[in-house]
Structure formats: structure tokens, C-alpha cells
LUMLO-693033 format. One line per field, with one value per residue (C-alpha): residue number from 1; residue in one letter; x, y, z. Coordinates in nm, 3 decimals, always signed. Layout:
<recs>
keti = [NUM,...]
rodo = [a,...]
east = [X,...]
north = [Y,...]
up = [Z,...]
</recs>
This chain:
<recs>
keti = [1,2,3,4,5,6,7,8,9,10,11,12,13,14,15,16,17,18,19,20,21,22,23,24,25,26,27,28,29,30,31,32,33,34,35,36,37,38,39,40,41,42,43,44,45,46,47,48,49,50,51,52,53,54,55,56,57,58,59,60,61,62,63,64,65,66,67,68,69,70,71,72,73,74,75,76,77,78,79,80,81,82,83,84,85,86,87,88,89,90,91,92,93,94,95,96,97,98,99,100,101,102,103,104,105,106,107,108,109,110,111,112,113,114,115,116,117,118,119,120,121,122,123,124,125,126,127,128,129,130,131,132,133,134,135,136,137,138,139,140,141,142,143,144,145,146,147,148,149,150,151,152,153,154,155,156,157,158,159,160,161,162,163,164,165,166,167,168,169,170,171,172,173,174,175,176,177,178,179,180,181,182,183,184,185,186,187,188,189,190,191,192,193,194,195,196,197,198,199,200,201,202,203,204,205,206,207,208,209,210,211,212,213,214,215,216,217,218,219,220,221,222,223,224,225,226,227,228,229,230,231,232,233,234,235,236,237,238,239,240,241,242,243,244,245,246,247,248,249,250,251,252,253,254,255,256,257,258,259,260,261,262,263,264,265,266,267,268,269,270,271,272,273,274,275,276,277,278,279,280,281,282,283,284,285,286,287,288,289,290,291,292,293,294,295,296,297,298,299,300,301,302,303,304,305,306,307,308,309,310,311,312,313,314,315,316,317,318,319,320,321,322,323,324,325,326,327,328,329,330,331,332,333,334,335,336,337,338,339,340,341,342,343,344,345,346,347,348,349,350,351,352,353,354,355,356,357,358,359,360,361,362,363,364,365,366,367,368,369,370,371,372,373,374,375,376,377,378,379,380,381,382,383,384,385,386,387,388,389,390,391,392,393,394,395,396,397,398,399,400,401,402,403,404,405,406,407,408,409,410,411,412,413,414,415,416,417,418,419,420,421,422,423,424,425,426,427,428,429,430,431,432,433,434,435,436,437,438,439,440,441,442,443,444,445,446,447,448,449,450,451,452,453,454,455,456,457,458,459,460,461,462,463,464,465,466,467,468,469,470,471,472,473,474,475,476,477,478,479,480,481,482,483,484,485,486,487,488,489,490,491,492,493,494,495,496,497,498,499]
rodo = [x,x,x,x,x,x,x,x,x,x,x,x,x,x,x,x,x,x,x,x,x,x,x,x,x,x,x,x,x,x,x,x,x,x,x,x,x,x,x,x,x,x,x,x,x,x,x,x,x,x,x,x,x,x,x,x,x,x,x,x,x,x,x,x,x,x,x,x,x,x,x,x,x,x,x,x,x,x,x,x,x,x,x,x,x,x,x,x,x,x,x,x,x,x,x,x,x,x,x,x,x,x,x,x,x,x,x,x,x,x,x,x,x,x,x,x,x,x,x,x,x,x,x,x,x,x,x,x,x,x,x,x,x,x,x,x,x,x,x,x,x,x,x,x,x,x,x,x,x,x,x,x,x,x,x,x,x,x,x,x,x,x,x,x,x,x,x,x,x,x,x,x,x,x,x,x,x,x,x,x,x,x,x,x,x,x,x,x,x,x,x,x,x,x,x,x,x,x,x,x,x,x,x,x,x,x,x,x,x,x,x,x,x,x,x,x,x,x,x,x,x,x,x,x,x,x,x,x,x,x,x,x,x,x,x,x,x,x,x,x,x,x,x,x,x,x,x,x,x,x,x,x,x,x,x,x,x,x,x,x,x,x,x,x,x,x,x,x,x,x,x,x,x,x,x,x,x,x,x,x,x,x,x,x,x,x,x,x,x,x,x,x,x,x,x,x,x,x,x,x,x,x,x,x,x,x,x,x,x,x,x,x,x,x,x,x,x,x,x,x,x,x,x,x,x,x,x,x,x,x,x,x,x,x,x,x,x,x,x,x,x,x,x,x,x,x,x,x,x,x,x,x,x,x,x,x,x,x,x,x,x,x,x,x,x,x,x,x,x,x,x,x,x,x,x,x,x,x,x,x,x,x,x,x,x,x,x,x,x,x,x,x,x,x,x,x,x,x,x,x,x,x,x,x,x,x,x,x,x,x,x,x,x,x,x,x,x,x,x,x,x,x,x,x,x,x,x,x,x,x,x,x,x,x,x,x,x,x,x,x,x,x,x,x,x,x,x,x,x,x,x,x,x,x,x,x,x,x,x,x,x,x,x,x,x,x,x,x,x,x,x,x,x,x,x,x,x,x,x,x,x,x,x,x,x,x,x,x,x,x,x,x,x,x,x,x,x,x,x]
east = [+2.295,+2.222,+1.917,+1.859,+1.922,+1.692,+1.560,+1.376,+1.095,+0.988,+0.660,+0.387,+0.040,+0.122,+0.145,-0.242,-0.306,-0.112,-0.341,-0.086,+0.050,-0.230,-0.136,+0.212,+0.379,+0.159,+0.256,+0.639,+0.531,+0.402,+0.692,+0.876,+0.642,+0.689,+1.049,+1.022,+0.747,+0.967,+1.363,+1.558,+1.496,+1.367,+1.162,+0.969,+0.771,+0.690,+0.449,+0.586,+0.495,+0.529,+0.446,+0.724,+0.781,+0.772,+1.064,+1.233,+1.190,+1.359,+1.670,+1.710,+1.729,+1.914,+2.244,+2.114,+1.996,+2.129,+1.950,+1.735,+1.449,+1.263,+0.962,+0.940,+1.180,+0.976,+1.059,+0.912,+1.167,+1.431,+1.462,+1.463,+1.689,+1.944,+1.913,+1.995,+2.306,+2.418,+2.339,+2.322,+2.564,+2.432,+2.627,+2.352,+2.332,+1.985,+1.773,+1.626,+1.303,+1.314,+1.025,+1.070,+1.296,+1.631,+1.489,+1.396,+1.759,+1.650,+1.461,+1.259,+1.550,+1.676,+1.995,+2.010,+2.238,+2.486,+2.519,+2.480,+2.789,+2.828,+2.723,+2.351,+2.125,+1.899,+1.581,+1.398,+1.107,+1.247,+1.586,+1.499,+1.493,+1.795,+2.008,+1.883,+1.984,+2.326,+2.318,+2.278,+2.503,+2.758,+2.910,+2.565,+2.447,+2.121,+1.893,+1.588,+1.281,+0.961,+0.641,+0.448,+0.119,-0.024,-0.186,-0.412,-0.519,-0.890,-0.783,-0.981,-1.024,-1.243,-1.191,-1.107,-1.290,-1.054,-1.280,-1.458,-1.758,-1.637,-1.266,-1.217,-0.899,-0.885,-0.649,-0.648,-0.480,-0.420,-0.537,-0.199,-0.019,+0.310,+0.067,+0.045,-0.355,-0.316,-0.095,-0.367,-0.659,-0.389,-0.335,-0.673,-0.747,-0.470,-0.662,-0.996,-0.880,-0.590,-0.626,-0.941,-0.899,-0.920,-1.249,-1.401,-1.240,-1.367,-1.178,-1.243,-1.042,-1.062,-0.928,-0.939,-0.817,-0.483,-0.301,+0.033,+0.277,+0.589,+0.691,+1.072,+1.097,+0.825,+0.594,+0.190,-0.129,-0.365,-0.646,-0.574,-0.846,-1.031,-0.748,-0.855,-1.204,-1.183,-0.903,-1.146,-1.405,-1.153,-1.039,-1.393,-1.364,-1.682,-1.858,-1.575,-1.401,-1.600,-1.425,-1.545,-1.343,-1.221,-1.362,-1.300,-0.995,-1.205,-1.450,-1.168,-1.102,-1.453,-1.478,-1.174,-0.891,-1.099,-1.269,-1.120,-1.028,-0.658,-0.498,-0.290,-0.062,+0.177,+0.328,+0.634,+0.612,+0.953,+0.908,+0.733,+0.887,+0.659,+0.329,+0.060,-0.251,-0.054,+0.041,-0.298,-0.457,-0.151,-0.159,-0.518,-0.432,-0.529,-0.324,-0.200,+0.035,+0.256,+0.560,+0.923,+0.933,+1.038,+0.894,+0.746,+1.062,+1.178,+0.853,+0.861,+1.012,+0.714,+0.435,+0.585,+0.240,+0.046,+0.274,+0.362,+0.615,+0.613,+0.940,+1.051,+1.184,+1.492,+1.359,+1.574,+1.271,+1.268,+1.094,+0.838,+0.561,+0.529,+0.146,+0.162,+0.419,+0.143,-0.164,+0.046,+0.108,-0.348,-0.323,-0.141,-0.281,-0.575,-0.471,-0.379,-0.696,-0.856,-0.579,-0.348,-0.448,-0.264,-0.113,-0.252,+0.130,+0.307,+0.058,+0.111,+0.497,+0.421,+0.234,+0.443,+0.741,+0.504,+0.397,+0.493,+0.648,+0.893,+1.006,+1.023,+1.284,+1.460,+1.430,+1.571,+1.886,+1.961,+1.932,+2.138,+2.402,+2.457,+2.787,+3.026,+3.230,+3.105,+3.271,+3.038,+2.842,+2.953,+2.735,+2.809,+2.866,+2.548,+2.332,+2.588,+2.465,+2.084,+2.184,+2.308,+2.020,+1.741,+1.922,+1.909,+1.597,+1.440,+1.526,+1.183,+1.104,+1.239,+1.586,+1.550,+1.563,+1.297,+1.273,+1.620,+1.795,+2.088,+2.084,+1.756,+1.849,+2.080,+1.755,+1.568,+1.794,+1.857,+1.444,+1.388,+1.431,+1.664,+1.676,+1.677,+1.392,+1.482,+1.315,+1.279,+1.284,+1.082,+0.782,+0.470,+0.429,+0.147,+0.150,+0.030,-0.311,-0.175,+0.021,-0.198,-0.070,-0.216,-0.043,+0.309,+0.346,+0.330,+0.220,+0.242,+0.037,+0.185,+0.044,+0.297,+0.623,+0.484,+0.410,+0.625,+0.591,+0.819,+0.799,+0.759,+0.989,+0.862,+1.238,+1.335,+1.409,+1.237,+0.856,+0.706,+0.365,+0.259,-0.080,-0.249,-0.425,-0.731,-0.865,-0.560,-0.590,-0.173,+0.000,+0.399,+0.640,+0.976,+1.157,+1.420,+1.160,+0.966,+1.284,+1.278,+0.914,+1.047,+1.323,+1.106,+0.865,+0.592,+0.535,+0.488,+0.490,+0.164,+0.035,+0.058,-0.310,-0.318,+0.020]
north = [-3.430,-3.367,-3.381,-3.690,-3.873,-4.129,-4.185,-4.499,-4.470,-4.807,-4.805,-5.042,-5.060,-5.423,-5.196,-5.022,-5.223,-4.934,-4.690,-4.398,-4.543,-4.488,-4.134,-4.136,-4.354,-4.132,-3.800,-3.887,-4.014,-3.696,-3.541,-3.752,-3.713,-3.275,-3.291,-3.511,-3.223,-2.886,-3.040,-3.183,-3.510,-3.791,-3.968,-4.297,-4.427,-4.872,-5.025,-5.320,-5.562,-5.523,-5.742,-5.942,-5.737,-5.404,-5.579,-5.695,-5.281,-5.163,-5.392,-5.303,-4.949,-5.029,-4.833,-4.508,-4.475,-4.224,-4.313,-4.607,-4.454,-4.714,-4.518,-4.836,-5.155,-5.474,-5.817,-5.710,-5.386,-5.554,-5.779,-5.501,-5.339,-5.625,-5.765,-5.368,-5.365,-5.686,-5.875,-5.592,-5.382,-5.073,-4.850,-4.566,-4.447,-4.542,-4.360,-4.524,-4.427,-4.583,-4.628,-4.766,-4.989,-4.903,-5.021,-5.377,-5.411,-5.311,-5.700,-5.590,-5.507,-5.841,-5.919,-5.553,-5.400,-5.648,-5.413,-5.095,-4.830,-4.476,-4.299,-4.434,-4.218,-4.314,-4.062,-4.042,-3.840,-3.762,-3.701,-3.959,-4.214,-4.042,-4.095,-4.511,-4.553,-4.422,-4.661,-4.922,-4.776,-4.523,-4.397,-4.380,-4.052,-3.983,-3.703,-3.554,-3.464,-3.480,-3.638,-3.397,-3.448,-3.107,-3.050,-3.413,-3.235,-3.114,-2.740,-2.473,-2.172,-1.975,-1.850,-2.179,-2.229,-2.209,-2.211,-2.514,-2.620,-2.946,-3.023,-3.283,-3.541,-3.752,-4.005,-4.166,-4.454,-4.837,-4.944,-5.077,-5.180,-4.993,-4.670,-4.654,-4.583,-4.704,-4.441,-4.231,-4.349,-4.393,-3.956,-3.889,-4.077,-3.889,-3.587,-3.663,-3.779,-3.525,-3.179,-3.073,-2.772,-2.998,-2.946,-3.295,-3.449,-3.674,-3.936,-4.032,-4.308,-4.344,-4.681,-5.007,-5.304,-5.416,-5.621,-5.630,-5.657,-5.596,-5.855,-5.737,-5.861,-6.133,-6.023,-5.989,-5.919,-6.101,-5.852,-5.497,-5.371,-5.539,-5.463,-5.099,-5.100,-5.311,-5.056,-4.774,-4.927,-4.984,-4.650,-4.488,-4.341,-4.537,-4.255,-4.016,-4.253,-4.352,-4.603,-4.519,-4.779,-4.701,-4.486,-4.322,-4.102,-3.771,-3.869,-3.805,-3.519,-3.342,-3.491,-3.502,-3.252,-3.007,-3.006,-2.827,-3.161,-3.186,-3.440,-3.700,-3.943,-4.099,-4.342,-4.547,-4.765,-4.885,-4.755,-4.407,-4.229,-3.933,-3.876,-3.787,-3.744,-3.574,-3.345,-3.372,-3.142,-2.971,-2.796,-2.696,-2.500,-2.719,-2.816,-3.170,-3.375,-3.663,-3.796,-3.679,-3.952,-4.057,-3.812,-3.526,-3.478,-3.189,-3.003,-2.781,-2.536,-2.532,-2.548,-2.376,-2.269,-2.555,-2.885,-3.051,-3.292,-3.536,-3.661,-4.027,-4.167,-4.471,-4.767,-5.092,-5.214,-4.934,-4.629,-4.517,-4.214,-4.066,-4.076,-3.784,-3.586,-3.666,-3.548,-3.232,-3.188,-3.210,-2.943,-2.751,-2.766,-2.724,-2.382,-2.313,-2.372,-2.092,-1.850,-1.882,-1.765,-1.919,-1.661,-1.760,-1.678,-1.886,-2.160,-2.121,-2.117,-2.461,-2.594,-2.480,-2.725,-2.988,-2.967,-3.091,-2.788,-2.797,-3.127,-3.180,-2.888,-3.071,-3.382,-3.266,-3.087,-3.456,-3.568,-3.246,-3.324,-3.744,-3.786,-4.030,-4.332,-4.622,-4.866,-5.048,-4.979,-5.167,-5.212,-5.153,-5.426,-5.306,-5.418,-5.729,-5.818,-5.770,-6.022,-6.285,-6.288,-6.284,-6.586,-6.731,-6.662,-6.798,-6.548,-6.370,-6.009,-6.100,-5.956,-5.895,-6.096,-5.815,-5.507,-5.503,-5.653,-5.418,-5.405,-5.222,-4.978,-4.807,-4.812,-4.627,-4.394,-4.240,-4.259,-4.029,-4.239,-3.986,-3.972,-4.271,-4.328,-4.294,-4.327,-4.017,-4.138,-3.853,-3.934,-4.126,-4.357,-4.565,-4.861,-4.852,-5.031,-5.339,-5.413,-5.684,-5.786,-6.096,-6.417,-6.245,-6.250,-5.943,-5.964,-5.730,-5.754,-5.520,-5.514,-5.304,-5.535,-5.839,-5.991,-6.106,-6.107,-6.131,-6.297,-6.061,-6.145,-6.098,-6.062,-5.855,-5.468,-5.200,-5.236,-4.921,-4.820,-4.791,-4.737,-4.950,-4.795,-4.711,-4.806,-4.605,-4.861,-4.924,-5.219,-5.318,-5.399,-5.383,-5.074,-5.247,-5.420,-5.060,-4.922,-5.204,-5.106,-4.748,-4.801,-5.025,-4.781,-4.928,-4.716,-4.327,-4.062,-4.002,-3.628,-3.402,-3.378,-3.734,-3.715]
up = [+0.761,+0.360,+0.192,+0.050,+0.431,+0.545,+0.841,+0.947,+1.276,+1.372,+1.590,+1.666,+1.839,+2.049,+2.352,+2.330,+2.634,+2.838,+2.877,+2.857,+2.505,+2.330,+2.400,+2.387,+2.076,+1.866,+2.021,+1.971,+1.563,+1.520,+1.629,+1.407,+1.094,+1.167,+1.130,+0.815,+0.655,+0.779,+0.795,+0.562,+0.654,+0.445,+0.764,+0.669,+0.990,+0.949,+1.242,+1.324,+1.275,+0.886,+0.587,+0.443,+0.118,+0.343,+0.521,+0.224,+0.083,+0.403,+0.336,+0.008,+0.079,+0.431,+0.288,+0.285,+0.655,+0.854,+1.135,+1.306,+1.562,+1.818,+1.970,+2.162,+2.184,+2.157,+2.003,+1.656,+1.660,+1.800,+1.542,+1.273,+1.415,+1.480,+1.158,+0.985,+1.252,+1.274,+0.987,+0.698,+0.850,+0.875,+1.088,+1.093,+1.531,+1.684,+1.881,+2.126,+2.338,+2.714,+2.855,+3.185,+3.078,+3.265,+3.620,+3.449,+3.371,+3.016,+2.988,+2.688,+2.446,+2.438,+2.230,+2.103,+2.382,+2.286,+1.912,+2.054,+2.048,+2.216,+1.899,+1.959,+2.130,+2.463,+2.471,+2.833,+2.940,+3.264,+3.451,+3.688,+3.369,+3.245,+3.594,+3.602,+3.240,+3.308,+3.598,+3.317,+3.043,+3.171,+2.824,+2.668,+2.512,+2.712,+2.618,+2.826,+2.600,+2.790,+2.604,+2.404,+2.521,+2.568,+2.175,+2.250,+2.605,+2.664,+2.803,+3.003,+2.790,+2.991,+3.387,+3.605,+3.914,+4.199,+4.556,+4.505,+4.749,+4.848,+4.883,+4.645,+4.588,+4.279,+4.139,+3.756,+3.720,+3.760,+4.062,+4.185,+4.453,+4.350,+4.268,+4.645,+4.737,+5.059,+5.184,+5.058,+5.239,+5.559,+5.526,+5.535,+5.805,+5.986,+5.867,+5.987,+6.329,+6.399,+6.206,+6.362,+6.113,+5.807,+5.588,+5.497,+5.195,+4.919,+4.731,+4.396,+4.210,+3.845,+3.742,+3.687,+3.942,+3.822,+4.064,+3.873,+4.179,+4.199,+3.954,+3.925,+4.263,+4.271,+4.467,+4.412,+4.622,+4.579,+4.536,+4.617,+4.492,+4.745,+5.012,+4.940,+4.982,+5.239,+5.407,+5.355,+5.531,+5.833,+5.836,+5.846,+5.478,+5.371,+5.294,+5.157,+4.890,+4.572,+4.328,+3.945,+3.752,+3.416,+3.194,+2.888,+2.824,+2.692,+2.974,+3.236,+3.102,+3.088,+3.461,+3.613,+3.465,+3.367,+3.747,+4.054,+4.182,+4.413,+4.166,+4.433,+4.315,+4.571,+4.356,+4.369,+4.085,+3.980,+3.605,+3.634,+3.435,+3.309,+3.467,+3.164,+3.402,+3.627,+3.319,+3.234,+3.558,+3.611,+3.229,+3.334,+3.651,+3.897,+4.251,+4.253,+4.528,+4.415,+4.554,+4.477,+4.238,+3.874,+3.622,+3.758,+3.978,+3.750,+3.708,+4.004,+3.720,+3.491,+3.776,+4.114,+4.248,+4.175,+4.224,+4.565,+4.553,+4.884,+5.001,+4.931,+5.235,+5.226,+5.493,+5.474,+5.260,+4.965,+4.905,+5.178,+5.144,+5.494,+5.596,+5.788,+5.534,+5.235,+5.507,+5.526,+5.176,+5.112,+5.326,+5.180,+4.845,+5.016,+5.095,+4.739,+4.619,+4.755,+4.806,+4.473,+4.138,+3.880,+3.592,+3.249,+3.073,+3.343,+3.251,+2.895,+2.907,+3.163,+2.838,+2.546,+2.750,+2.678,+2.355,+1.993,+1.861,+2.125,+2.156,+1.795,+1.802,+2.098,+1.886,+1.579,+1.775,+1.852,+1.478,+1.375,+1.620,+1.628,+1.671,+1.909,+1.908,+1.740,+2.028,+2.196,+2.432,+2.747,+3.004,+3.345,+3.638,+3.781,+3.483,+3.431,+3.761,+3.646,+3.358,+3.571,+3.845,+3.528,+3.401,+3.744,+3.793,+3.479,+3.244,+3.311,+3.469,+3.816,+3.880,+4.263,+4.577,+4.726,+4.810,+5.060,+4.747,+4.728,+4.392,+4.406,+4.622,+4.332,+4.091,+4.409,+4.455,+4.082,+4.133,+4.410,+4.733,+4.978,+5.330,+5.541,+5.845,+6.137,+6.533,+6.721,+7.134,+7.191,+6.951,+7.001,+6.693,+6.534,+6.345,+5.998,+5.938,+5.738,+6.050,+6.353,+6.702,+6.875,+7.045,+7.087,+6.649,+6.479,+6.128,+5.852,+5.588,+5.331,+4.977,+4.836,+4.990,+5.102,+5.412,+5.682,+6.070,+6.369,+6.700,+6.958,+7.254,+7.582,+7.729,+7.487,+7.521,+7.727,+7.622,+7.501,+7.420,+7.029,+6.888,+6.666,+6.351,+6.375,+6.732,+6.827,+7.139,+7.262,+7.251,+7.426,+7.194,+7.264,+7.116,+6.946,+6.762,+6.728,+6.596,+6.292,+6.278,+6.221,+5.922,+5.745,+5.697,+5.936,+6.230,+6.200,+6.445,+6.620,+6.496,+6.778,+6.840,+7.010,+7.214]
</recs>
């Protein structure tokens, strides 16, 4: 690019209600500001909505534009981008940052996909998001560049405490159904009841109630926060679980990310494309246990001694985190916390990977190598199907029938869903605590995937004993029904201590 090229960067503060975006958008803006200072590009950043006179000025100089950058895609940035390309004929390639848009079928993009070409570039923060983006636009240019957040984090500068007196788990984030905190509570119950050698473990939850449900499936629990509190009491964990509510970001660094917590995050959020809070604990040298899902899936390269990824299993109702595997992963992290010393040199290499300077270099490589065919960017059959579903369901965010919808399964696979749950004839099973059975009716109050029920046929297949949680009293269910419950993630093998 020449010394007179212009780069127009469009950003916003309209998403500041989304906590992590208060950090992410400014960090990307600083990357582009650095490119403008240290590279030959003339970078102009506009925070939308803009005043009419500023928009007129942009349009008057539109012919000079060589790159258009959308740090986020909202109606206001889409309006400017579409006007520049479709009405003013500006053929400058676009660089578009994707923030969980792929699993929603790029709903926020509006009519913009119809104006995109194969020379435009999507920037994702993880390989999972990149795979999901390619499901929608197979011929798209997609680049993976992490968010440069480390420069904004508070970091441990001295000796880190690695042998705390109490084993403490922490979660930071929204208290929402897809974050899967109910499985953490179940894993803690498993540790307390099935592992005699397990230490006393506390769990501190930092975040406000946000029962957002699964809007793409039209599912929402009436009060997930209340459900969790009642579940903790039911499982006998009321003495070790503390609900702190929302705390300021600086407070969280000094009281959580700089402290020797084991950070736990078994998320199954459909657009968990990064994981800022996970990163904040990792770059401070602490142990993290998270689902092998979304953003952190590729981070073991940088944090091999700290990051434990719990596999996400395939069920006929979508992704599931096995509570026994989660409990085992927490025990492993407890052991590593007391035995593994994270080398400062290794930690510094990881910090550099997520720094503004490293991200600016990778971002400029995109700018310097822009190429591609101006041919229209074609939508995949998957995305066309989602467009049709959205129109049929009213034009909103809902695009899937439920968690069994085959169209959703391909995105679950892109985000990390792997081996299916299978039935073991030799195992003893326990039902998850959100399953109840009385009067020949088995009811499931699944806070994540929605309720359902089964009428038990007393004349069905050979009955088998199944334990209820937390009482461990047994009930008898047809083996065919138990197989179905296992396949849906509602029954798990009872740990050996109770067989």
C-alpha cells in the first residue's frame, strides 16, 4: 500500500452493556491506532453513530479509501459500509471482526453479506469461530487473531502463591444458562461424596444473574440464578458456595485474577469465541479448568502447565460436559497447583502472544497482503437455510427448532463437540439432580436445554436400578429409557466409591 492510502475504522460504544466488549473494542482500536502511527497508512477511526457532517466528509473523500474496517457489526456500521460500497461504488476491501456472529447465522450483519466479496476478510479471535465462519461462507478469507487484552490486565509482578491454605474455585462472568454453572455444582457434589481424598473446595461466583437462555432456540429458564442457589442447597453445598454478584473489573483483578484461585468455566455458550476472564487468570500463572469449547481450545500451546480442557461430548440434544470428567479435571488442577511451578519465561511468551504489539504485527500482515477476487461472496447452503428459518420464525434471533436441530449440530461441532455419549452395560448410573421421577412420570427441568418429560411404561424393557441425586436412593427404569437418558446427557456413571 502507498503512503497516501486511507484506512477507515468503524467502532462503537453501543455494546458497552456487554461487559467484555468494554475491554475488547478499545484494545482493537489501539491496534489500528498503532498501525496509523508506525506504518505508512493514514488511519481514521470513527465511533458510530456519527454526526451528519462527519458522514458527509467521509463520503466526500470515499474515493481515497483503500480499506474499511468494522471492529463490530451493528446497524450503524452496516449502514455506513453499505452506503460506501453499494451506493458510492467504493470497492475497498473490508476487514470485518466477528464476535460470535457465525453461530447466529450472521444475524447482526443484516443486508451486508449480500454486498461482500471474496476479497473481504473476516477476523476471528479463535479457530472455533473461524471454523463456524467458514460454515457460512466457504470461500471467505478468514484470519485468526486473538484479542490484545494483556496490556490492559493487572499482572502479578512478584512471586506467586502456589500453595493456598484452601482450595478455591472461582467463576467470573454472567450467571446464565449456557455458562453451565449447574454442572460445576454437580461436579462439586461428586467430589464431596465420591472422593475421600478430595480437599475441601469452595466456589466463589462473581457475576450478576443474566437468564438470557438460548435465544436461537427460543428457550429461557424463568430464573436461572434462583435455580442455582436452590441446587446448591439441595446438593448440600450451601456452606461452600458464595454468590458475590457483579464486581468492578479492577476489583476482580486484585481479588480474583491475582489470587491463587482455580478458575473454572465449563461453558457451552453458543458464541463463546474467546474467554477474556479465562485469559486473565492464565496470564497470572493460575490453574484454569474449562470446557474444550470455543476460544480456549487452542490455548494449551501457550499454557500447557495451567490449562485443563474438559472434552465436550455429543448428545442427541447437543453438547454436554460430563460432570465426572469435570470433577476429575478439578482434582487434577488442585494437584498441579501444589506441585507445578510455572516458569516465568514460559508465562512471558504467552503474555506476548496476546499483547497489542504482537496483534498489531499480525493485523498489519492482513492489510499488507490484501488480495482476492472481487466476486460476490457466496453463502453456504447452511447459511441460506438459517436465513429461511429466521424468516419463518419472525425475523429475530431464533433460527433453530431446539438443541436437537441438525442445523445447530454443525456449529456445535465447529465449536468443539466431539465423541458421543454412550451407554455402558456394566456401569451403575445416577440421574442428574434436575431429573425427578414420580407417578410413572420422569420430568427433566433442564435449565440449559429446556424441560421435557417421559411417561414410564411399566411393561417396557427390562428394568434396571438407577440412583437419584443427591439422595442416592434407587428407582427402577426401563433399560431403553435409561439408554435414552444417557444419550441425552441426563444420567452419568456412578463413581466407583458408590458402586
